[in-house]
C-alpha positions as CSV (number, residue, x, y, z in Angstrom):
1,M,-5.3,126.9,-35.2
2,S,-3.5,125.7,-38.5
3,K,-1.5,122.4,-37.2
4,S,-3.1,119.0,-35.4
5,I,-1.8,118.6,-32.6
6,F,-0.9,115.0,-31.5
7,Y,-0.3,113.9,-27.4
8,H,2.2,111.5,-26.7
9,A,3.6,110.0,-22.9
10,G,6.7,108.3,-25.4
11,C,5.6,104.9,-24.5
12,P,5.5,102.2,-27.6
13,V,2.3,102.6,-28.9
14,C,2.6,106.4,-28.8
15,V,5.7,106.3,-30.8
16,S,4.2,103.6,-33.1
17,A,1.0,106.1,-33.6
18,E,3.0,109.2,-33.6
19,H,5.0,107.1,-37.0
20,E,2.0,106.7,-38.7
21,I,0.6,110.8,-37.8
22,I,3.3,112.1,-38.9
23,N,3.2,109.5,-42.4
24,L,-0.3,109.4,-42.9
25,I,-0.6,113.9,-42.6
26,G,2.5,114.9,-43.2
27,A,5.8,116.4,-40.0
28,D,4.8,120.4,-41.1
29,N,0.5,119.3,-40.6
30,V,1.3,118.5,-37.4
31,E,2.8,119.3,-34.0
32,V,4.4,116.7,-31.7
33,V,3.8,117.4,-27.8
34,H,4.9,115.1,-25.6
35,L,3.3,115.2,-22.7
36,G,6.4,113.3,-20.3
37,E,8.3,115.8,-21.3
38,V,6.5,119.0,-21.7
39,R,4.4,118.4,-18.8
40,N,3.7,122.4,-18.9
41,R,0.6,121.2,-21.9
42,I,-1.4,118.6,-19.4
43,E,-3.7,120.9,-18.8
44,E,-3.9,122.4,-22.4
45,A,-4.3,118.6,-23.6
46,E,-7.4,118.3,-21.4
47,R,-8.7,121.4,-21.8
48,A,-8.5,120.2,-25.7
49,G,-10.7,117.1,-24.4
50,V,-7.2,114.4,-24.0
51,N,-9.4,111.4,-22.1
52,S,-6.1,109.5,-23.2
53,V,-2.9,110.0,-25.0
54,P,-1.9,109.4,-27.7
55,A,-4.8,111.5,-29.4
56,L,-4.5,113.6,-32.4
57,V,-6.6,116.9,-31.9
58,T,-7.5,118.1,-35.8
59,T,-7.6,121.8,-37.1
60,T,-11.5,121.6,-36.3
61,G,-11.0,121.0,-33.4
62,N,-11.2,117.0,-33.0
63,V,-10.1,114.9,-30.4
64,L,-8.9,111.4,-31.7
65,H,-8.2,109.9,-29.2
66,I,-6.2,106.2,-31.1
67,N,-5.9,103.4,-29.4
68,F,-4.8,103.9,-25.8
69,G,-1.2,104.2,-24.1
70,A,-1.9,106.4,-20.8
71,S,-5.3,108.1,-19.6
72,L,-4.0,111.6,-18.7
73,A,-4.4,110.8,-14.7
74,D,-1.4,108.0,-15.0
75,V,1.0,110.8,-17.5
76,K,-0.3,114.2,-14.8
77,G,1.1,111.2,-11.6
């Protein structure tokens, strides 16, 4: 993986974390995926080990769960 992937659901906690991640690692180094809008990527996030959002999957495949906005079960609906 060449970029980290930041998964979120659009809640205020997620949006705040998105801004911080972009400021820390740069927009060119992270793909932002809003799972509320791109629902077909929820399964991908689960396979990567994401249990809740916001979460950052690093280029080495580590999952960093940041704060707590929503579980993936809640995002699935």
